[in-house]
DOPAMI-9604 format. One line per field, with one value per residue (C-alpha): residue number from 1; residue in three letters; x, y, z. Coordinates in Angstrom, 3 decimals, padded with zeros to 6 digits. Each point is the difference from the previous one (the first is absolute). Layout:
N
num: NUM, ...;
residuo: ALA, ...;
X: X, ...;
Y: Y, ...;
Z: Z, ...;
END
This chain:
195
num: 1, 2, 3, 4, 5, 6, 7, 8, 9, 10, 11, 12, 13, 14, 15, 16, 17, 18, 19, 20, 21, 22, 23, 24, 25, 26, 27, 28, 29, 30, 31, 32, 33, 34, 35, 36, 37, 38, 39, 40, 41, 42, 43, 44, 45, 46, 47, 48, 49, 50, 51, 52, 53, 54, 55, 56, 57, 58, 59, 60, 61, 62, 63, 64, 65, 66, 67, 68, 69, 70, 71, 72, 73, 74, 75, 76, 77, 78, 79, 80, 81, 82, 83, 84, 85, 86, 87, 88, 89, 90, 91, 92, 93, 94, 95, 96, 97, 98, 99, 100, 101, 102, 103, 104, 105, 106, 107, 108, 109, 110, 111, 112, 113, 114, 115, 116, 117, 118, 119, 120, 121, 122, 123, 124, 125, 126, 127, 128, 129, 130, 131, 132, 133, 134, 135, 136, 137, 138, 139, 140, 141, 142, 143, 144, 145, 146, 147, 148, 149, 150, 151, 152, 153, 154, 155, 156, 157, 158, 159, 160, 161, 162, 163, 164, 165, 166, 167, 168, 169, 170, 171, 172, 173, 174, 175, 176, 177, 178, 179, 180, 181, 182, 183, 184, 185, 186, 187, 188, 189, 190, 191, 192, 193, 194, 195;
residuo: MET, THR, THR, ALA, LYS, THR, ASP, LEU, LEU, GLN, ALA, ILE, ALA, GLY, THR, ASN, ARG, GLY, ILE, LEU, ALA, THR, GLU, ALA, LYS, LYS, GLN, ALA, ILE, SER, VAL, ALA, ILE, ALA, ASN, VAL, GLU, ASN, ILE, ASN, PRO, THR, PRO, SER, PRO, LEU, THR, ALA, THR, HIS, LEU, LEU, ASN, GLY, ASN, TRP, ARG, LEU, ILE, TYR, THR, THR, SER, LYS, ALA, LEU, LEU, ASN, LEU, ASP, ARG, LEU, PRO, GLY, SER, LYS, VAL, GLY, GLN, ILE, TYR, GLN, TYR, ILE, ASP, VAL, ASN, THR, ASN, SER, ILE, TYR, ASN, LEU, ALA, GLU, ILE, VAL, GLY, LEU, PRO, TYR, ALA, GLU, GLY, LEU, VAL, SER, VAL, ALA, ALA, LYS, PHE, GLU, PRO, ILE, GLY, ASP, LYS, ARG, VAL, ASN, VAL, LYS, PHE, GLU, ARG, SER, ILE, ILE, GLY, LEU, GLN, ARG, LEU, ILE, GLY, TYR, LYS, SER, PRO, ASP, ASP, PHE, ILE, GLN, GLN, ILE, GLU, ALA, GLY, LYS, LYS, PHE, LEU, ALA, ILE, ASP, PHE, PRO, ILE, ASN, SER, ASN, GLN, GLN, GLN, GLY, TRP, LEU, ASP, ILE, THR, TYR, ILE, ASP, THR, ASP, LEU, ARG, ILE, GLY, ARG, GLY, ASN, GLU, GLY, SER, ILE, PHE, VAL, LEU, THR, LYS, THR;
X: 137.718, -001.938, -002.434, 002.204, 003.037, -002.048, -001.359, 003.539, 001.391, -002.934, 000.499, 003.716, -000.550, 000.721, 001.879, 003.514, 001.247, -001.730, 001.411, -003.421, -002.069, -002.209, -000.542, -003.390, 001.594, 002.791, -002.608, -001.894, 003.237, 000.933, -003.313, 000.480, 003.541, -001.281, -002.716, 002.646, 002.312, -002.898, -000.094, 003.761, 000.378, 003.595, 000.069, 003.817, 001.219, 003.707, -000.201, -001.641, 003.289, -001.328, -002.567, 002.311, 002.962, 000.198, -000.767, -002.913, -001.391, -001.328, -003.588, -000.843, 001.778, -000.412, 003.806, 000.854, 003.585, -001.257, -002.815, 002.425, 002.182, -002.681, 000.759, 003.486, 000.174, -000.443, -000.666, -002.615, 000.243, -000.494, -000.339, 001.175, 001.179, 001.035, 001.979, 000.259, 002.590, -000.852, 003.170, 002.259, -002.525, 000.403, -002.442, 000.542, -002.225, 000.104, -001.827, 000.142, 000.037, -001.346, 000.403, 001.917, 001.068, 003.396, -000.198, -002.016, 001.258, 000.064, -000.031, 000.901, 000.532, 001.333, -000.747, 000.181, -002.940, -000.231, -003.236, -001.377, -003.001, -002.459, -000.837, 002.673, 003.407, 002.657, 001.541, 003.530, 000.795, 003.497, 000.512, -001.546, 000.461, -001.332, 000.706, -001.048, -001.348, 002.141, 003.256, -000.838, -000.943, -003.446, -002.190, -002.351, -000.275, 001.144, 003.074, 000.954, -000.309, 002.179, 002.669, -000.263, 000.264, 003.088, 001.607, 000.021, 000.836, -002.077, 000.696, -002.412, -000.261, 000.721, 000.620, -000.285, -002.615, 000.748, -002.439, 000.161, -001.585, -002.313, -002.243, -003.624, -002.504, -002.857, -002.987, -001.310, -003.724, -001.199, 001.604, -001.265, 001.293, -000.389, -000.667, 001.988, -000.838, 002.482, -000.053, 003.230, 001.414, -000.805, -003.674, 000.326, -002.057, 001.269, -002.111, 001.907, -000.785, 002.277, 001.596;
Y: 088.448, 002.795, 002.151, 003.066, -001.730, -001.198, 003.518, 001.433, -002.516, 000.646, 003.774, -000.362, -002.375, 001.573, 003.026, -001.303, 000.661, 003.414, 001.291, -000.179, 001.065, 003.036, 002.436, -001.590, -003.463, 001.172, 001.278, -003.310, -001.931, 002.287, -000.810, -003.731, 000.154, 001.730, -002.671, -002.752, 001.846, 000.197, -003.817, -000.578, -003.450, 000.814, 002.978, -000.180, -000.724, 000.292, -002.781, -002.315, -000.655, -003.244, 002.093, 002.870, -002.070, -000.983, 001.232, 002.366, 001.238, 003.558, 000.129, 003.654, 003.193, 003.751, 000.492, 002.463, -001.346, -003.497, 001.115, 002.201, -003.023, -000.849, 003.213, -001.065, 000.302, -003.283, -002.068, -000.924, -001.171, -003.734, -001.524, 001.874, -002.045, 000.710, -002.651, 000.289, -001.909, 000.463, -001.841, 002.695, 002.898, 000.318, 001.175, -000.473, 001.841, -001.283, 001.398, -002.027, 002.212, -001.519, 001.386, -000.982, -003.671, -000.555, 003.477, -000.883, 001.969, -000.130, 002.786, -001.155, 001.726, -001.663, 001.442, -000.762, 000.471, 000.641, -000.758, 003.009, -001.176, -002.713, 001.303, 002.449, -000.622, 002.542, -000.786, 000.940, -000.565, -001.385, -001.237, 000.383, -002.286, 000.997, -002.046, -002.435, -003.294, -002.004, 001.704, -000.305, -003.662, 000.642, -003.122, 000.690, 002.320, -002.747, -000.894, 003.671, 000.745, -003.000, 001.450, 003.439, -001.548, -001.923, 003.367, -000.395, 003.056, 000.185, 001.108, 002.881, 003.427, -001.244, 002.667, 000.660, 002.420, 002.412, -001.344, 003.245, 001.827, -002.744, -001.243, -000.098, -001.953, -002.390, -001.001, -003.508, 000.539, -003.478, -003.420, -003.555, -003.125, 001.419, 003.774, 002.948, 003.707, 002.727, 003.789, 001.922, 003.292, 001.748, -000.937, -002.930, -003.166, -003.462, -003.148, -003.251, -003.699, -002.820, -002.000;
Z: 021.658, 001.625, -001.933, 000.638, -001.542, -002.973, -000.522, 000.115, -002.496, -002.342, 000.268, -000.824, -002.940, -003.365, 001.378, -000.875, 003.556, -000.016, -003.294, -001.680, 003.030, -000.525, 002.881, 000.724, -000.033, 002.341, 002.464, -000.122, 000.532, 002.908, 001.699, -000.675, 001.467, 003.166, 000.364, -000.139, 002.410, 002.482, 000.215, 000.314, 001.644, 001.007, 002.398, 000.338, -003.545, 000.816, 002.559, -002.580, -001.786, -001.519, -001.897, -000.921, -001.218, -003.671, -003.480, -000.670, -003.330, -000.280, -001.289, 000.734, 001.020, 000.050, 000.002, -002.762, -000.159, -000.833, -002.280, -001.955, -000.839, -002.550, -001.883, -001.137, -003.814, -001.891, 003.091, 002.570, 003.576, 000.418, 003.456, 003.084, 002.976, 003.552, 001.809, 003.788, 002.011, 003.678, 001.103, -001.491, 000.112, -003.778, -002.657, -003.722, -002.484, -003.594, -003.024, -003.202, -003.097, -003.223, -003.487, -003.069, -000.145, 001.659, 001.547, 003.102, 002.966, 003.756, 002.582, 003.498, 003.332, 003.140, 003.424, 003.707, 002.335, 003.709, 001.869, 001.902, 001.995, -001.033, -003.499, -001.165, -001.543, -000.848, -003.382, -001.105, -003.664, -000.615, -003.575, -003.435, -003.005, -003.421, -003.104, -002.683, 001.320, -002.455, 001.042, 003.686, -000.406, 001.479, 000.239, 002.914, 003.016, 002.397, -002.090, -000.452, 003.723, 000.866, -002.302, 001.657, 003.466, -001.151, -000.831, -003.774, -002.109, -003.171, -003.553, 000.511, 001.548, 003.521, 002.611, 003.739, 001.293, 002.831, 002.577, 001.989, -002.948, -001.273, 002.755, 000.997, 002.037, -000.682, 002.124, -000.574, 000.435, -000.988, -000.338, -000.235, -001.755, -003.518, 000.126, 001.363, 000.017, 000.862, 000.224, -000.561, 001.244, -003.317, 000.256, -002.388, 000.393, -000.944, -000.387, -000.502, -000.240, 001.164, -002.805;
END
């Protein structure tokens, strides 16, 4: 592992995906992210489908939408995953919500992506599923995604999203075998590790 990657992972440690990061810490992490992006071993991330494909776990973000999930009353955000299937151009975002026993929740959004150039994808959100893990039958991200791809309807708030109104783009600014960094259209940064 390069020194830049080690420095970034150390800077992120203890921030609970950015929720606990002070302004000074955010600035230090921003510098560490830029240092890693400068040594990107994959200049055309979208052509490296073997690296991009699979399940990723979010370890840091500046996305207010994701950070605000932790402000739900009586609950906290557990792990956040992003599963990418390059064969179907699908993205699945899953946030595990922990709280009272037997009341663990799940917030999921399914989207399609379209490569635009070597680093950028346009993203169109298509479906959202919000519910209790026990009622959904949630066991793991992989199992849940297989059920979505099979067309299962869940005992949850399960609704289509108008993809013409809910879309954005993401630049993949760094990717290797176990780390990915992206920058979104709202200025958000995402740092993920491969699971």
